[in-house]
N, C-alpha and C positions, 0 to 999 in steps of 0.2 A: 537403572531399571525404570522401564515406563509402566506406568499404573492406570489400570482401568477399573473404576469404582462404579458398582450398581447401587445407586441411592439418591436421594435428592441433594442438590448442590450444598445448601448450607449443612445439612448433616456430615456429607463426605468432607467438606473443608474445615469442619470443627477440628480435624485431627491436626494437632499443633506442629507434628513433624512436617506438615507440608506449608507451615507458614515461612515466608520470606526466602521461599525458592522459586517462584515463577516470574519469569522476565515479561512474558506476554500473556494475557488472557484475552481469549476471542468468544464471545457468548453471541449466539443466535438463537435467542430464546423464542418460545411460542410468541406470536405477536397478537394474541387474542383476538383474531378476526371473527370468530364465532364458527368457523368451519370445522368439519370433521375429517381428518385424513386418515389414510390407511393405517399409519404407524401411531397416530396420536391424535387427541382431541385439542382443538385450538379454542376453548370456549371455557371462560372462568368469568364469576363476577368481578367485575374491573377492581373493586377493592382488594380481592384475594390476590388477584394477578399482580398488582402494585405491590402488596406485602409480600410475595413470593419473591419478586425482583429485589426490593430492597434488602430481605435477608440474603440472597444470593449475591448481591454487590458488595454488602459489608463482609460476608465471607470471603470473598475473592481479594478484598482489598488486604486483608491479613496475610493471604499467600504471595502476595506481590514482594519482590525485592524493593528497595529503596528507589532504584532507577527504573522500576516495571512500569507497565502501562495496560490499559485495559481498553478493549474494542467491543462495542455492543453493537449489533446489527439489528436494524428494526426498519417497519415501514413508517409511514408519515403520520399514522392515526395517533399513536399515543407518545411520540418521541418527545414532545414537550413535558409530559408528566414524568418521564423517564430521566430527561436531562435534570429537571429539579431534584429528583432523588439523588442522582449522581453527584449534583452540586453539594447536596448534603452529607454523602458519604465520603467523597473524595476532596470536597472544597472546591469552590469555583475557581479559584486561583489554579486549581490544577487540570482545569479544561484545556485541552490541546486543540481540538478543532472537529469538524464534522465532514466525513468523507460522504459525497454524493456518488452512488453507484448506478449507473444506468444498465438496469437490470433485464430490459427487453429490446429486441429489435425494433418493435413496432407497439402501438397501443393496442389495448383488447377492446373489442366492441361491447364488452359486458359493463364498462363503466359509462354510466348515463351522463355524468356531467363534465368529468375531467379524466382522461387517459391517465393512468399511473404507470410509469415507465422508470421509476427510480426507487431506490432504498436508501437509507441513511445509516452510516457507522459513527456513533459517537465514540470519541476518543479522550480519555483521561489519564493522567499519570498519578502515580501515587505521590511523587514529589517532582513536580515539572522542573525545578531547578537542577535535578540530577539526571533527568531524562535525556538521551542523546537524540539528536535529529533522527528523523525518519527516511533513511537513505536506501533505496531500492536497487540502485544499479550504478554502474561508473561510466564515465565518458572515457573515450579512448586515447591514448597519447598521441598527438598529431590531428586529432579531430579539429576540422575547421568551424569556428562558429562566427556567423556573421556580426559584425559590429553594428551595423544598421538594423533596426528592428521594428518593421511598420507598425504603427499605431501608438509608439512611444511619444512622448512629448519632446519637440525639437529642442536640441540644445547646442552648445559649441563645445568641440573636442579638439585639443591640440595632441599631435602625435610626435614626439621627441625625435630627433634626428638618429638615424641608423636604426630604427626599431621595426623597419617594414622592408619587405622584400617585393620585387615586381618581376612579373612573367612576361615584360615586354621591353623592347630595347631602350637604353638611357635616352633621355630627352629632359626638356623643360615642359611641364604642364602649366598652363597659363591659369591663373584664378578665374573662377566662372562656375556657371550652373553644371552640377553633375546630376540631373535628374533621369529618372526613369519613370515608366507610366504609374507605377505604385508607391514611389518614394522621391520627396523632394529634398535634394541635397546641393550645399554649394561648397566648392573649393575656394577658402579665404585668402589663400597665399599660393604665389608661385612655386610649384614643387619641382624641386631639381633631383632627378633620378641619375644617379651616378655609381656604376660598379654595381647595379642591381638592387641598390637600397635607395632610402631617400637621405640625401646630403644635408638638408636642411629640416628644421622642425617646420610642420605645417599645420593649419587649422581647417576643419570642416563643420559645416552645419548640419543637421539632420535629427532623425528620430533614432537615438542610439540605445544599445542595449546595456552600455556601460557608461559610468560616470568618469570625471577626470581623474580622481584618485586611483580608481582601478585600472585605468590605462596606463597611468604612471608606473603603477606596480609591475603591470604585465611588460612594459617596455624596458623594465631593468634587464630582461633577456634579449639580447640582439636576434632581430629577425622574428620577434614574437607575433608580428602580424604579417600577413601576405595578401597581395593585391593582384589579381589575374589579368585585369584589362584595365584600359586608360580611363574608362568611365569607374571612377574610384569606388569601389565596394569591398574595402578591406574585411578580412577575417582574422580573428585571434586563433593562432595554431595552439592547441592545447599541448602544455609542457609535461603534465603529469595526469595521472588517472584521479578524476575527482567524482565523489558520490553525486548522485542526483536525488534532490529531497522530494519524496512523494508528494503528489499534488493532492488536494481535496475535490478534484472531479476525476473519476474512474469510468471512462467512457468507451465503448467500442468505437466510436468515431473519432475520437481523439488520440487515445493511446492504448488501443488495442485490448480494451479491458473485456472479459469473457462476460458472457451473459447467462440468464436462466436458461437458455436453449441449449448452451454448451453444457452447463450442469446437468441438464437432464440427458444429455448423449452420453455423457461421462458416467453416469449412474447406470444406464442401461449397459455400457460396455463392460461395467463392474459385476452386476448383479443379474443382468438378463434383460431380455424384452418382453418376457410373458407378463400377462396382466398381474400387477401387484408386486412385480420382482424389484423393480426399481424403487428408490426412496421418493417420496412425494415432494418434499421440499429441499432439495440439496443445494449447496451453493458450489460454484466451480471451482476446481483445485488452482487454476491460475491466479484467481483473485486472492485465495489464501497464501499462495505462494510469494506474491507481492507484497502483502501485509507481514507476513512472517520474516521474509527476507530483510524487510525494512525495519523491523522492531527487535530483531534478535540476532545472535551469532551463533555459529555451530557450538552445540554443547550446553546453550541455554534451555531452559524449560518454558514450554507453552502450555497453557490451560485451556480446555474447553469443557465447561460444566454442563452444557446441552449438547452432548456429542453426537446425537443423531445417527447419520450414516457414516461417521467418522472421517470427514474430509480434512478437518483441521488436524487430526491426529496422524492421518495418511499423509499429508503435505510436510507436516513436522518431521515424521520418520525418514521420508525422501531427503530432507534438507539437513539431515544430521543433528536435528534437534531433539532433546528429551520431550516427553509429553505426559501430561496427566488428563485422563477423560474421565468425565463423569457422566453417566446416563441412567435415567430412573427405570427404563424398561428393559428387564432381562432379555425379552423377544429381540429387541432391536440390537443389543449387544451380539447376541447368539446368531441373529440373521444377516446382519450388516457391518458392525464393527470389527468383530473377530475375523470374519473371513476376509475382510479387506486388508487388515494388518497382516494376517497370516499369508496372503498373496504377495504382500510387498516382501516379507521375509523369504517366502519360497522362490521368488525371482519370477513370478508370474502376473505381476501388476501389469495392466495393459495401458496404464498411464504413466510412463517413467517421465521425470524431469530432466530435461537435457542438462548435462554438465555436473551432475550431483550422482553419487552412489549412496543408495539408501543405507541408512544406519542398520547394523544388524542386531541392535540391542533388542532383547527379548522383552516381553510385558508379561505383567501378572494382573488377574482380575479378582476382586474381592469386594464384599460389602464394606461399608465404611466403619472405621473404628468407632465412630460415635453411635451408629446404629447398633454395631455388636454389643457396645458397652450397656446400651439401654435394655 
């Protein structure tokens, strides 16, 4: 059963039934920018705002499983203060890293001194030694991965006999330069190509993606490497599906990460384009999809205790995760979160995620146990 609680985060999460149940928490709290948005005010005395976050983070820690993690999304104004608080709450040894998210396609003219185009996502584990790697997708079997990698430090690699296949006629290639305009590389030994494979071991210099130990391990599979041309640029042929670890840079320029412009368009697609209909500060679904997929498995529970327009909860529902949402404003629950989840359950969601069938698990809405007891 998924759960939506109308209360402050620290009150809601005081319910001991929620403790040790959450695999991943994603928090997108007010940034304390001093601005007033349609759905909420983002202005508090700094001391009060930091105190609220400390209470919230402490409460979230109690909900996490031993291998769970927390992601806190902020701009750069107070991230240094929040990291100090998280060091205290989770222990600095459990700091995992900080994701830099390129949130805009271009800088704003509103910034007088420095255009702000990035946000930050702090990641901590409850116990880093028990946390799994953040793997968000897998390489395909048979995918070719170049051995040379421009920019890496030059080294020498030896390729064992029989480990490489060639897409050109059998011949002997004499030792010598194998340079291209972008990569300098040398063949150090004559290479004998016989029956489409390397009859002898041979060495090359160049900027390589792998070290010798890795090449030796790969070469245990005959034909693990392939070389299509006589200008030797071998590739490793992936023998199995292997997870890709999430990088700490999420950028539309590099890895297709969505932006605030995408998030705004999504909000309008869900809630309409009339003035005030869309949520003021949404996050894009594809960003949450990447993070949730990296930190959890189907059936795990995801927590968002600043639920806002319900992006985290919606993505969790679509990915087959359980979820707990906390939102202080009953109007936000009524106008945004509940209609959004109801649309997914009814099959009218305009933003389906390819490859996933949304969970049909229902949800309940209640005030927190702590608030009711008071």
